[in-house]
N, CA, C and O atoms as a printed pandas DataFrame, in Angstrom:
     atom_number atom_name residue_name chain_id  residue_number  x_coord  y_coord  z_coord
0              1         N          MET        A               1   64.820  120.595  114.742
1              2        CA          MET        A               1   64.557  119.578  113.743
2              3         C          MET        A               1   65.783  119.248  112.905
3              4         O          MET        A               1   65.789  118.250  112.184
4              5         N          ASP        A               2   66.810  120.067  112.992
5              6        CA          ASP        A               2   68.027  119.770  112.234
6              7         C          ASP        A               2   68.677  118.477  112.698
7              8         O          ASP        A               2   69.262  117.749  111.895
8              9         N          TYR        A               3   68.579  118.188  113.987
9             10        CA          TYR        A               3   69.190  116.956  114.498
10            11         C          TYR        A               3   68.473  115.731  113.951
11            12         O          TYR        A               3   69.105  114.691  113.764
12            13         N          VAL        A               4   67.183  115.822  113.691
13            14        CA          VAL        A               4   66.457  114.688  113.115
14            15         C          VAL        A               4   66.940  114.436  111.694
15            16         O          VAL        A               4   67.204  113.293  111.319
16            17         N          SER        A               5   67.053  115.484  110.913
17            18        CA          SER        A               5   67.520  115.302  109.534
18            19         C          SER        A               5   68.989  114.881  109.497
19            20         O          SER        A               5   69.426  114.265  108.525
20            21         N          ALA        A               6   69.750  115.200  110.533
21            22        CA          ALA        A               6   71.146  114.782  110.593
22            23         C          ALA        A               6   71.275  113.318  111.011
23            24         O          ALA        A               6   72.201  112.636  110.573
24            25         N          LEU        A               7   70.380  112.835  111.836
25            26        CA          LEU        A               7   70.459  111.465  112.335
26            27         C          LEU        A               7   69.738  110.459  111.448
27            28         O          LEU        A               7   70.032  109.265  111.516
28            29         N          LEU        A               8   68.816  110.902  110.630
29            30        CA          LEU        A               8   68.019  109.981  109.829
30            31         C          LEU        A               8   68.856  109.133  108.857
31            32         O          LEU        A               8   68.675  107.915  108.836
32            33         N          PRO        A               9   69.753  109.703  108.060
33            34        CA          PRO        A               9   70.529  108.850  107.137
34            35         C          PRO        A               9   71.355  107.763  107.828
35            36         O          PRO        A               9   71.347  106.625  107.357
36            37         N          PRO        A              10   72.072  108.058  108.927
37            38        CA          PRO        A              10   72.818  106.976  109.574
38            39         C          PRO        A              10   71.917  105.894  110.153
39            40         O          PRO        A              10   72.271  104.715  110.130
40            41         N          VAL        A              11   70.775  106.278  110.664
41            42        CA          VAL        A              11   69.855  105.294  111.228
42            43         C          VAL        A              11   69.305  104.400  110.119
43            44         O          VAL        A              11   69.206  103.185  110.296
44            45         N          VAL        A              12   68.953  104.980  109.000
45            46        CA          VAL        A              12   68.444  104.203  107.870
46            47         C          VAL        A              12   69.531  103.261  107.339
47            48         O          VAL        A              12   69.257  102.098  107.040
48            49         N          MET        A              13   70.752  103.762  107.225
49            50        CA          MET        A              13   71.852  102.919  106.754
50            51         C          MET        A              13   72.132  101.784  107.734
51            52         O          MET        A              13   72.401  100.659  107.312
52            53         N          ALA        A              14   72.074  102.059  109.017
53            54        CA          ALA        A              14   72.305  101.010  110.019
54            55         C          ALA        A              14   71.217   99.946  109.929
55            56         O          ALA        A              14   71.515   98.753  109.989
56            57         N          ALA        A              15   69.977  100.357  109.789
57            58        CA          ALA        A              15   68.882   99.391  109.676
58            59         C          ALA        A              15   69.043   98.540  108.420
59            60         O          ALA        A              15   68.823   97.329  108.460
60            61         N          PHE        A              16   69.422   99.159  107.315
61            62        CA          PHE        A              16   69.639   98.420  106.069
62            63         C          PHE        A              16   70.788   97.428  106.226
63            64         O          PHE        A              16   70.686   96.287  105.777
64            65         N          PHE        A              17   71.875   97.854  106.857
65            66        CA          PHE        A              17   73.028   96.984  107.055
66            67         C          PHE        A              17   72.665   95.787  107.929
67            68         O          PHE        A              17   73.064   94.660  107.636
68            69         N          ILE        A              18   71.913   96.026  108.994
69            70        CA          ILE        A              18   71.469   94.931  109.867
70            71         C          ILE        A              18   70.608   93.952  109.079
71            72         O          ILE        A              18   70.737   92.739  109.244
72            73         N          GLY        A              19   69.732   94.470  108.227
73            74        CA          GLY        A              19   68.896   93.610  107.404
74            75         C          GLY        A              19   69.715   92.763  106.449
75            76         O          GLY        A              19   69.432   91.578  106.275
76            77         N          VAL        A              20   70.729   93.355  105.827
77            78        CA          VAL        A              20   71.585   92.610  104.905
78            79         C          VAL        A              20   72.342   91.506  105.639
79            80         O          VAL        A              20   72.443   90.385  105.142
80            81         N          VAL        A              21   72.870   91.820  106.812
81            82        CA          VAL        A              21   73.594   90.820  107.587
82            83         C          VAL        A              21   72.668   89.676  107.987
83            84         O          VAL        A              21   73.069   88.513  107.942
84            85         N          ARG        A              22   71.444   89.991  108.375
85            86        CA          ARG        A              22   70.487   88.945  108.756
86            87         C          ARG        A              22   70.179   88.038  107.573
87            88         O          ARG        A              22   70.101   86.821  107.737
88            89         N          VAL        A              23   70.004   88.605  106.394
89            90        CA          VAL        A              23   69.722   87.795  105.210
90            91         C          VAL        A              23   70.913   86.894  104.888
91            92         O          VAL        A              23   70.733   85.727  104.540
92            93         N          ILE        A              24   72.112   87.424  105.003
93            94        CA          ILE        A              24   73.306   86.620  104.722
94            95         C          ILE        A              24   73.414   85.472  105.707
95            96         O          ILE        A              24   73.693   84.340  105.312
96            97         N          VAL        A              25   73.197   85.750  106.984
97            98        CA          VAL        A              25   73.311   84.705  108.002
98            99         C          VAL        A              25   72.232   83.642  107.811
99           100         O          VAL        A              25   72.508   82.448  107.930
100          101         N          LYS        A              26   71.012   84.069  107.517
101          102        CA          LYS        A              26   69.923   83.102  107.338
102          103         C          LYS        A              26   70.105   82.252  106.091
103          104         O          LYS        A              26   69.632   81.116  106.045
104          105         N          SER        A              27   70.785   82.787  105.076
105          106        CA          SER        A              27   70.936   82.027  103.830
106          107         C          SER        A              27   72.098   81.040  103.902
107          108         O          SER        A              27   72.287   80.259  102.970
108          109         N          GLN        A              28   72.865   81.054  104.961
109          110        CA          GLN        A              28   73.960   80.095  105.098
110          111         C          GLN        A              28   73.388   78.728  105.431
111          112         O          GLN        A              28   72.459   78.616  106.231
112          113         N          GLY        A              29   73.929   77.712  104.832
113          114        CA          GLY        A              29   73.448   76.365  105.082
114          115         C          GLY        A              29   72.207   76.073  104.254
115          116         O          GLY        A              29   71.986   76.689  103.211
116          117         N          GLY        A              30   71.416   75.147  104.714
117          118        CA          GLY        A              30   70.194   74.812  104.012
118          119         C          GLY        A              30   70.423   73.860  102.860
119          120         O          GLY        A              30   71.443   73.174  102.789
120          121         N          ALA        A              31   69.454   73.829  101.958
121          122        CA          ALA        A              31   69.465   72.863  100.865
122          123         C          ALA        A              31   70.574   73.140   99.859
123          124         O          ALA        A              31   71.102   72.206   99.255
124          125         N          SER        A              32   70.931   74.392   99.671
125          126        CA          SER        A              32   71.923   74.712   98.642
126          127         C          SER        A              32   73.351   74.740   99.186
127          128         O          SER        A              32   74.278   75.084   98.453
128          129         N          LYS        A              33   73.542   74.386  100.447
129          130        CA          LYS        A              33   74.881   74.444  101.035
130          131         C          LYS        A              33   75.858   73.518  100.323
131          132         O          LYS        A              33   76.987   73.921  100.042
132          133         N          THR        A              34   75.457   72.304  100.028
133          134        CA          THR        A              34   76.389   71.369   99.384
134          135         C          THR        A              34   76.736   71.836   97.973
135          136         O          THR        A              34   77.878   71.687   97.537
136          137         N          LYS        A              35   75.765   72.398   97.258
137          138        CA          LYS        A              35   76.032   72.891   95.912
138          139         C          LYS        A              35   76.991   74.078   95.957
139          140         O          LYS        A              35   77.895   74.180   95.127
140          141         N          GLU        A              36   76.795   74.980   96.929
141          142        CA          GLU        A              36   77.687   76.123   97.057
142          143         C          GLU        A              36   79.090   75.663   97.451
143          144         O          GLU        A              36   80.083   76.164   96.924
144          145         N          ASP        A              37   79.168   74.713   98.375
145          146        CA          ASP        A              37   80.468   74.199   98.797
146          147         C          ASP        A              37   81.197   73.535   97.635
147          148         O          ASP        A              37   82.407   73.701   97.486
148          149         N          ALA        A              38   80.468   72.785   96.809
149          150        CA          ALA        A              38   81.079   72.123   95.662
150          151         C          ALA        A              38   81.602   73.148   94.660
151          152         O          ALA        A              38   82.665   72.954   94.071
152          153         N          ALA        A              39   80.862   74.235   94.467
153          154        CA          ALA        A              39   81.305   75.272   93.533
154          155         C          ALA        A              39   82.574   75.946   94.047
155          156         O          ALA        A              39   83.487   76.224   93.269
156          157         N          VAL        A              40   82.637   76.208   95.338
157          158        CA          VAL        A              40   83.836   76.821   95.919
158          159         C          VAL        A              40   85.016   75.870   95.827
159          160         O          VAL        A              40   86.121   76.283   95.475
160          161         N          ASP        A              41   84.792   74.599   96.140
161          162        CA          ASP        A              41   85.879   73.616   96.055
162          163         C          ASP        A              41   86.407   73.503   94.623
163          164         O          ASP        A              41   87.615   73.395   94.413
164          165         N          ALA        A              42   85.507   73.527   93.643
165          166        CA          ALA        A              42   85.934   73.440   92.247
166          167         C          ALA        A              42   86.743   74.668   91.845
167          168         O          ALA        A              42   87.745   74.546   91.141
168          169         N          ALA        A              43   86.319   75.841   92.282
169          170        CA          ALA        A              43   87.050   77.062   91.953
170          171         C          ALA        A              43   88.429   77.056   92.604
171          172         O          ALA        A              43   89.412   77.460   91.983
172          173         N          LEU        A              44   88.504   76.600   93.849
173          174        CA          LEU        A              44   89.798   76.531   94.525
174          175         C          LEU        A              44   90.720   75.522   93.851
175          176         O          LEU        A              44   91.915   75.780   93.702
176          177         N          ALA        A              45   90.181   74.379   93.442
177          178        CA          ALA        A              45   90.988   73.369   92.763
178          179         C          ALA        A              45   91.490   73.894   91.420
179          180         O          ALA        A              45   92.638   73.650   91.048
180          181         N          ARG        A              46   90.637   74.612   90.695
181          182        CA          ARG        A              46   91.029   75.184   89.415
182          183         C          ARG        A              46   92.142   76.217   89.609
183          184         O          ARG        A              46   93.099   76.254   88.836
184          185         N          ALA        A              47   92.014   77.053   90.639
185          186        CA          ALA        A              47   93.041   78.058   90.913
186          187         C          ALA        A              47   94.346   77.396   91.340
187          188         O          ALA        A              47   95.425   77.840   90.948
188          189         N          GLU        A              48   94.254   76.345   92.136
189          190        CA          GLU        A              48   95.452   75.629   92.574
190          191         C          GLU        A              48   96.142   74.964   91.386
191          192         O          GLU        A              48   97.369   74.990   91.291
192          193         N          GLY        A              49   95.369   74.371   90.482
193          194        CA          GLY        A              49   95.939   73.740   89.296
194          195         C          GLY        A              49   96.630   74.750   88.400
195          196         O          GLY        A              49   97.692   74.468   87.846
196          197         N          THR        A              50   96.035   75.923   88.255
197          198        CA          THR        A              50   96.649   76.983   87.448
198          199         C          THR        A              50   97.945   77.457   88.076
199          200         O          THR        A              50   98.934   77.705   87.386
200          201         N          ARG        A              51   97.926   77.578   89.393
201          202        CA          ARG        A              51   99.124   78.057   90.096
202          203         C          ARG        A              51  100.254   77.035   89.976
203          204         O          ARG        A              51  101.410   77.408   89.777
204          205         N          GLN        A              52   99.923   75.749   90.097
205          206        CA          GLN        A              52  100.951   74.730   89.989
206          207         C          GLN        A              52  101.484   74.629   88.561
207          208         O          GLN        A              52  102.677   74.410   88.351
208          209         N          ALA        A              53  100.599   74.788   87.588
209          210        CA          ALA        A              53  101.039   74.710   86.198
210          211         C          ALA        A              53  101.977   75.869   85.846
211          212         O          ALA        A              53  102.927   75.692   85.083
212          213         N          SER        A              54  101.714   77.030   86.393
213          214        CA          SER        A              54  102.571   78.178   86.089
214          215         C          SER        A              54  103.876   78.112   86.890
215          216         O          SER        A              54  104.849   78.771   86.525
216          217         N          ALA        A              55  103.912   77.338   87.962
217          218        CA          ALA        A              55  105.129   77.238   88.777
218          219         C          ALA        A              55  106.107   76.222   88.197
219          220         O          ALA        A              55  107.296   76.273   88.511
220          221         N          GLN        A              56  105.633   75.294   87.354
221          222        CA          GLN        A              56  106.516   74.279   86.778
222          223         C          GLN        A              56  107.402   74.912   85.717
223          224         O          GLN        A              56  106.905   75.616   84.838
224          225         N          PRO        A              57  108.706   74.673   85.788
225          226        CA          PRO        A              57  109.600   75.247   84.771
226          227         C          PRO        A              57  109.467   74.491   83.451
227          228         O          PRO        A              57  109.283   73.274   83.429
228          229         N          ASP        A              58  109.561   75.216   82.387
229          230        CA          ASP        A              58  109.528   74.597   81.051
230          231         C          ASP        A              58  110.902   74.025   80.742
231          232         O          ASP        A              58  111.915   74.714   80.857
232          233         N          ALA        A              59  110.926   72.745   80.346
233          234        CA          ALA        A              59  112.213   72.096   80.076
234          235         C          ALA        A              59  112.575   72.144   78.629
235          236         O          ALA        A              59  113.629   71.640   78.239
């Protein structure tokens, strides 16, 4: 029975990980995809603007 208690935690963790991956894959796209894409685009634009502003030399 020691082998059962040794194998149980990895099996449970693997099942949980598979479940998490399935939820992530299923939640991609759908009705909120455009809103999520817009939020990412805004964050990237904000980061790019900050990077360009810090790269400009002060005259």
